[in-house]
N, C-alpha and C positions, 0 to 999 in steps of 0.2 A: 504493500499499499504506499503511495506517495505521501509526502508530508504536507498536503494541502490542508487548509483549515476546514475542519468539519463542523457542521452545525450541531447544537445540542440534541436536536430531534433525531439526527441520523445517528449520533452516538447512542442514544437510548435505544433506537431500533436495533442497532448492531448488538447491544448488550442483551436485549431481550428476544432476539430472533431465535427461532427453533431450529433443530437440526432437520436434516432430510429424513423423511419417513412418513408415516401415516398422520393423519390430522390429530388423532388421539395422542400419538407420541409427541407431536409438536406442542399440544396443549399441556401435557404433563411436563415437558421441558420448560415451557414458558412459566407454568405455575412454580416449579422448582426454582427457577431463576428469580422470579418475583419474590418469592419466600426468602430466598438467600439475600436479595438486596434489602428487603424490609428488615431482616435480622441484622444485617450490618448497620443499617441506619439506626435502628432501635439500640444496638450496642454502643454506637457512637454517641447518641444522646445520652444514655445512661453514664458512660465514662466522662462525658463533657460536664454533666451537671454534678456528678460526684466530685470531679476535680475542683469545680467552682466552690462547692461547699467545704471540701477539705482544705483548699488554699484559704478560704475565709476563716476556717477554724485555726489554722496555723498562724495566719497573719494577724488575727485578732488576739492572739495570745500575748499577754503582757510580758511574760517570761522570755519569750523568743521574739526579739525585735530584730529580725534579720531577713527582710524580704529578698534581698539579692542572693543571699545564701540558699534560701528555699528555691529560687529560680535556677541557680547553679546546680543544686542537687538534682532537680527534676531533669535538667539537661543531661547530667551525668547518668542518671538511671535510665533515660531514654537510650543513650548510646549503648549502655551495657545490655539493655534488652534487645536492641537491634543486633548486637554481637552474638547474644545467646540464640536468637531466632536464626541467624546465619549459620551457627553451629548445628543446631537441630535440623535446619534444612539440608546441610551437608551430609550428615549422618542418617537422616530419615527423610529421603527425598519424597516419598509418597505421602507423608504426614503433613508436612509444612512446606509451602512454596515461599521462599524468601530470596530476593536477589542478592547476589554476591557483592560485596564492597570492595572496590578497588580504588586505591588512592592515586589520583592523577593530579599532578601539580597544575597543569593548564586548566583542567575542569575545576579544581579547588579555587583558582583565581577567578574564573568566570562566576562561580556560584557564591563567592565571598559576599558581595553586596546583598544578595538575597538572604544569606545566613544571617548578616548583621541585622537586617531589617526584622527577620523572624525572632531572633534572640531579643531585640528590642521590644517587639510586640509582646513577647511572654513577660519580660521584665516590667513594662508599663502595665500590663494586665494585672500583675501581682501587686504592683504599687497602687493602682487604682482600687483594687479589691481591699487593700490595707486601709484605705482612708474613706471609702464609701461602703454602703450596705450592698448585700447581694441583689436586692431588688432593682436599685438604681444601676448597678454594674450590668445586670441582664438586660435592661432596656438599652443601655449604651451600646453593649455588644450587639444586640439586634439591629440597632440603627446603623451599625457598620455596613450592613448588606445594602441599605438604601444609599449610603454615601458611596459605596463601590459603584452601583449603577449610575448614580449622578455623575461621578468623577470620570467614569468610562465614557460617558456621553460628551462631557465637557472637554476633557484632555485628549481622549483617544478618538473622538468622533464615531464611537461605536453605537449603533442603535440598539434598543432593547425591545423584546417582543412585548405584546399586549399582556400575555400572561405573566411575565416577570414584573411589569409595571403594576398589574393588579395585585400581585403578591407583596410588592413594595407598599402599595396602599393599605393592605391588610396589616403589614408590620407597623406603619405609621399610626393607623387607627388603634392597634393594640397598645403601642407604646404610650399614646396620649391618654388612653383609658386606664392604664394600670400604673403610671408613674406616680410615685408618692408625692404628696404636697410638699412644697419647699419648706414650709414651717417645721416639718419633721426631720428634715435633713441635718446632719451634723456638719459643723465647719470642718475644713481641712486642717490637720495637724501636721506641722512640719518640724 
C-alpha cells in the first residue's frame, strides 16, 4: 500500500472489513472485530480514568510534594513495561505481538521534538491535576479535542466532517453544563 493519506472512513472500513467467505463468516468476523475494538476502547477509558484518580491521589498528598518525580517515575515504568512486552513477544510470539525496539540515532533526532512535547504534556497534566480538582481537569482535557479541531482548521487549513463538528458541539455542551461554578474553585498555589 502506498503512503497516501487515507480518510478516517476508509481506515475504519479496512479495520472492520470481513474476510473472504460466506456471508455468515463475514458477519461473525465483523462482530468479533467490533467486540475487540469495543473492548480496547473500554480498557483505554478504564485505564485513563484510573490514572487520573491515581495521579490526583498522589499529587494531592501533602507528604509527597513531588509532581515532577511522579511524572518521571511513570515514564520510567512505561519504558520498563515496553521492554518487558518486547521480551514476552520475543519468547512467546503467539501470545503477544509487540514491535521490536531498535535504537537509531537519525530516527531519535527526528522524533526528539515530539518526545519533548509528549513529556511536557504529561508533566503539565500532572501539575494541573495538582492544583485543580478532577472535575475541572476532566473538562479541560475534553476541551483539548475541540481546540485540536479548531487549530487544525486555522493553522493547517484542514476541513473537518460534519460528524466531527457535531461531536465537538456535544463536548462543548457537556462541558458548559458540568463545569463547577467559579465560586467553588480553589485558587492556584505556587
